[in-house]
N, C-alpha and C positions, 0 to 999 in steps of 0.2 A: 591211228592206233598206236601200237607200242613197238619200238624197235628192240628194246632189250628183251621183251617177252618172247621174241622169236627164238632166242637161245634158251630161255628159261624152262620151257616145257620139257625139252629133251633132257636137261639136267635134272629136272624135277621128277620125271616119270621113270628115269633109269635107276633111281636109288630110293630106298625107303627112308623114313625119317630117322631111324636109328643109325643107318649107315651115314646119313648126312651129318648128324650130330657128332658122330665119331670123327668124321673128317674135319669138322670145325675145331674140335678139341685137339686134334693131333697135328694140325697144320696152321698154327698161328702165324701172324705176320712177324717176321724176324727183324730185329734191329741190329745194327752193326756197332760193335764196341770199337771206338776209334781211339787212337793214341792221343795224348794230350796236345801234341804239337799240331794235330789236324782237327781238333775239336771245333775250330772256328769255321772250317770248311764244310763239314757235313754234320747236321744235327738229326738224330734219329730218336723216335719215340716208340717203345714197344707197345704192342696190343695185348692187354690183359684179358682174362676170362670175362670180366665185366664188359670190356670193350667189345668182345665178340657178340655178347647178347645185345649190346647197343646196336651193333651192326645189323643183327638179325631183325630187330624192331625197325630200324631205319629203312632197310631195304623193303620190308613189308609195307611200310607207310609210303615209301616212294612208288612202289608198284600200285598201291591203292590209289594214290593221288594222280598218278600218271594216266590211268584209265578212267578216272572218275568223270572228268569233263566230257570225254567222248560219250560215255553212257548217258549222262544227263542231257546232252544236246539231242541225242536220239530220242530220249523219253519226252523231251520238251518240243520235239519237232512239230507236232500237230498244233501245239499252242503258239509257237513262234510264227507259224504261217497263217493262223486263223484268228488270232486275237491280238489287240495291242496289249502291252504288258500291264495294263490296268484291269484287264479282264473283260473288256468290251469287244464284241464281235465287230470286225472291220472288213472282213472279206465275205462277200455274199456267197451263198451256196447255190447249187444248181436248181434247187427247189424254188428259188425266187423267180426264175424264168419259166418254170414248168411246175405248176402246182400239183400235177399228178405224179411227179417224180420226187420221192423223199430222200434221194441221195444227198448227203451233207458233205459236199466236196469243197475243198479249198481250191483256189485258182492254181496253186502250185503244189506239186507233189512233195511229200516229206523226203523223197529221193534227193531233192536239192540240198537239204540239210545234211544228208548222208554224204554227198559228194564233197561238200565243204569240210566235213569231218575227216574224210579218209584220204583225200588227194595229197595233202602235205605229208602225211605218214607214208603213203605209197612211194612218193619221190625219195624220201630218206631210206626206205627199206630197199629200194632198187640199188642204191649206191653203197649202203653200209656194209654188206657182206664182202665187198671188194676192197674195203679200206680198213676193216677191223674184224678180227676173228677170235680174239682171246676172251674167255669168260672168267669171271671171278667166282669165289666160293659162295657168295651170298645169293646166288641166283634162285635158289629154291624158295626163299622167302619172298623174293621179288615176284615170282610166279604166283605164289599164294595171294599176294596183295592184289595183283591184277585180276585174279579170279574173283576175289571178294568185291572188287570195284563194280562188277556187273550188277550183282544183286543189290549191293549197298547204294549205288548211285541211282538205279531205277526205283528202288523202294523208297529212298529218301525223298525224291522228287514227287512221286505219286502220293506218298504219305502227307507231305507238306501241303500239296494242293487239295487233297481230299479233306484235310483238316480246316480248310477255309482260306489259306493264303492264295493270293493271285499268282500267276506264273512269274510276273515281274519280281515280286518279293522273294519267291522261292528260289529263283535263279540267283538273285543278289546274295542270298544267304550262302550260296555255294562259293562265294569269293573267299571264304575261310580256307578252302582247299589249297590254293597256292601258298598260303601262309604256312599250312601244315607241311607242305612239300619242302619249303625253304627251311623250316625248323628241323625237319627230318635229316636234311643234308648237312646243314651248317652247325646244328646243335647236338642232335642225338647221335649221328654217325661219328664213330671214333676214327678219326683220320690217323692211321697207324704209322705212317712214315712221311715225315716232313723233311725236306732237304733244302738247305741253302748252299748253293754251289759257287765255286769259282774254278780255278784251273784244274782242280783234282777231280771234277765231275766226269771228265772224259776218261778217267782211269778206271778200267773194269774192276780192278782189285778193290776199289773204294766203294763199290756198289754193295747194298745189302743183299741178303740171300734171295729175297723175293724179287728184287730188281734184276738180279742176274738171271733168275728163272724166266722173267718176262722178256729179257733181252734174248735169251736162247730160244724162247718160243717164237719171237718175232723173226729170228734168223732162219728158223726151220718151217715157217708157215708157207702156205701155198702161194705160188706166184700167180699173176693175172692169167697167163696162158693155161695153167692147170685148173684154175677156177672156171674159166670159160669152157674147157673141155669136159668138166664134171657136170655142167648144167643139164645136158640131155639125159644123163643117168638119173637125174632127180625128177624127171617128168612123171614117172610112175607114182610119185608122191604128190607132186604139185598139181597135176591135172585133176585127179579126183577131189582133192581138197578145194581147189578153185571152183569146181562145179558145184560142190556143196554150198559154198558161200554165195555164188550167184543166185541159186534158188532161195537160199535162206533170207538174203537181204532184199530180194524182190518181194518176198512175202512180208518182211518186217516193215520196209519203208516204201513199198509200192501198193500193197493190198490191204494190210491191216487197218489202215485209216479209212478204207472204203467199206469195211465190214462193221456195220453199225446196227444196234438193236434199239429202235425208238421206244419199244414197249418197256425198256428198262431205264429210260431217261429220268424217271422220278428219283431214283436212288443212285444212278450212275449215268451221267450224260455222255455225249460223244467223246469229249476230251478225257473224261475219267476212264472210259472204256479203253481208249488208246493207251493211256498211261499204264493201266494194269495189264494190258496185253504185253507191254514191254517188261514189266516185272516178272510175269509168268515165264516169258521166254528166258530171261536171265537166270531164273531158278533152275530151269531145265539144263541150261548150259553149265552152271556151276556143279550140279550133281554129276553130270556125265564126265566133266573134266576131272572130277575127283575119283572116278571109278576105275582108272586104268590098272590099278593094282589088283582089282577083283575081276574085271571083265576086259578081255582083249578082243578087238575087232580086227581080224587078219585081212579081210577083204574090204578095203576102204571104199572101193567102187560101189559096194552095197549101200553105204550111207548116201552116196550121190543119187542112186536110183530112188531110194526111199524119200529123199528130200525133194526130188523133182516130182514124185507122186504127190507129196504135200503141196507143192506149188500148184499143180493142176486142181487139187481140192480147193485151195484157198482162192484161186482164180475164178473157178465156177461159182464159189460162194459170193465173191465180191460182185460178180455180174448178176447172178440170179437170186441171191439171198435165200438159198434153199435150206440152209441150216437155221432152225428156228430157236435155238437156245444158245445164249452166250457161254454157258458152261461147257457145251460141246466145243465151241471155238477155243476156249481157254485150255481144254484138254489137248486139242490138236496143236496149239501153240507150245504147250509144255513138251509134247512129243517132238515137235520141230527143234526146240532147244536141246533136247537130249541127243538128237541126231547130229546137230551142229557141233556140240561139245565133244561128242564121241569121235567124230571125224577128225577134229583138230588134235585132240590129245593122242589118239591112236596113230595118227600120221607121224607125229614126232616120236612116239614110242617106237614105232617101226624103224625110224631113222636111227635112233639110239641103239637099236639091237642089230641092224642089218648093215649099216654103212661103216666102212673102215674108219678107225679113229682119226686117221690123218685127214680125212675129208669131212668128218662128222659135224664140226662146228659150222663150216661153210655150208654144208647141206641143210642144216637147220635154218641158217640165216636166209639162204636163197629160197627155200621152200615157203617161208612165211610171206614172201612176196606174192605167192599165189592166192592167199586168203585176202590180202588187201586189194589185189587186182580183181578178184571175184566180187568184192564189195563195191569197188568203183564201177565195174560193169553192171552190177545190179542197180546202182544209182542212175546210170545212164538209161537203162531199160525202164526203170520205174516211172520216169517223168512222162514219156509219151503214153505208157500204159495207163497211167492215172488219167490223162486227158481223154483217152479213148473210152474208158469205162464210165467216166463222169458224163459223157455225152450220150450214153446209151439210156433208153427208157427202161423203167423198172415196172414190170407187169404187176397187177394187183395181187396175183397169186404169190409173188415174191414177198409181199408185205404181210 
């Protein structure tokens, strides 16, 4: 997932857009006016108002492209495991060995794709809060970009494949995303302060205003012992959020691929159904993550309880196929996305309101480990769960 977004939500939810725009306008990057005899040692470039808007756009695009591949891989997980990328089925379903069982199972769970997606991010998230804790001003638009990546990524993949492109071509078209990311950083982003240093760089008086602020921030940041001591106090945020994510991703990457409506295959086959499940989930997440200024959830544990109730509903549906309408499943998936997004954004909102400012940024960073850890645990659970369910018979009443 995203490292930077762990800090972004707290910054985003604790201030409205007007407050943020005011901050951007009143705290531009400062350049240092140097005497002529030292002009060869330090070169500074001021950030203009135009540059600030370039930065806002750049960070939004960076957030979008950073999360885009993660979302596309999860949306394409069923295709990756069940078809070659020319669109031909290569993995047999359980129904080939038991004609009375219509379960259309891959040999491997989509949880395997989830683990490949989340483990590198989890490793980085574990270490990042201990080595970096300073946030820049552009985090609000980064957060907005990462939120948009969920819907945009899932909808793009589902739309392209529904339009007739095979999964191979649809994924190849996504290769434009790293190009956009590179352009966002190297071209659109206004790099406000470029320094070429020699012996004067070690002199504090020759640093620009922003660099002095960064140096002071580094000198007053938490040390390792303080960070380790603060972790237990974060459990009240981390545990409920992690539990939400365990249930949420067991549903998404362990059960949804097993909930299939053969009666709808004329207009939406199994692969299409899975893709639009993912789109529906991402829409729910986006809506709830954008609602914190209107609705506050003070008891995060309630979202955990409700999400685990969802897990039981989806588990029984995957086993017995007792829900007869795909529209009911889509509604439940939308509700699942609402709960997941609400748990995430309200957790970081509570941190922004309740945690002392001295610990706040570290608290946000370490708390985001819990969601990635929950996702990883869900991937581990999903794999054997998939195998067990696929080996179960399905009664005629279930069809």
